[in-house]
C-alpha positions in Angstrom: -12.8 21.0 7.0 -9.3 21.1 5.6 -8.4 21.1 1.9 -6.7 18.0 0.5 -3.9 19.0 -1.8 -1.9 15.7 -1.9 -2.9 12.1 -1.6 -0.6 11.9 1.4 -3.1 14.1 3.3 -5.7 11.4 3.2 -5.8 9.3 6.4 -6.8 6.2 4.4 -3.7 6.6 2.2 -1.5 6.9 5.3 -3.0 3.8 6.8 -2.7 1.8 3.6 1.0 2.8 3.4 1.5 1.8 7.0 -0.2 -1.5 6.4 1.9 -2.2 3.3 5.1 -1.6 5.3 3.8 -3.9 8.0 3.0 -6.6 5.5 6.4 -6.2 3.9 8.1 -6.8 7.3 5.9 -9.8 8.1 6.5 -11.3 4.7 10.2 -11.4 5.4 9.4 -14.2 7.9 7.8 -16.4 5.3 9.5 -19.7 4.3 12.2 -19.4 1.6 10.3 -21.5 -0.9 7.4 -18.9 -0.9 9.6 -16.0 -1.8 8.8 -15.9 -5.5 5.2 -16.9 -5.4 3.1 -16.0 -2.4 5.4 -13.4 -0.9 5.7 -11.5 -4.2 1.9 -11.4 -4.8 1.2 -10.2 -1.2 3.8 -7.5 -1.4 2.6 -6.2 -4.8 -1.1 -6.2 -3.8 -0.5 -4.4 -0.6 1.5 -1.7 -2.4 -1.1 -1.2 -5.0 -3.8 -0.1 -2.5 -2.1 3.3 -1.8 -1.3 3.6 -5.5 -4.9 3.2 -6.5 -6.0 5.7 -3.9 -3.6 8.3 -5.2 -4.6 7.6 -8.8 -8.3 8.0 -8.0 -7.7 11.3 -6.2 -5.8 12.6 -9.2 -8.6 11.7 -11.5 -11.2 13.4 -9.3 -9.3 16.7 -9.4 
């Protein structure tokens, strides 16, 4: 079993980052009237997943 030194070493963190990037790309295709409401919420929530994972890992150390 390998030692985890950074949050980037976690597979779940890598997958959440990849998902956030995919969501960001997909949200570019949303209608213009949704830019400041739905699109902004989706982008912020998808980015917070990997941030929460890294924060939890730091607290556990």
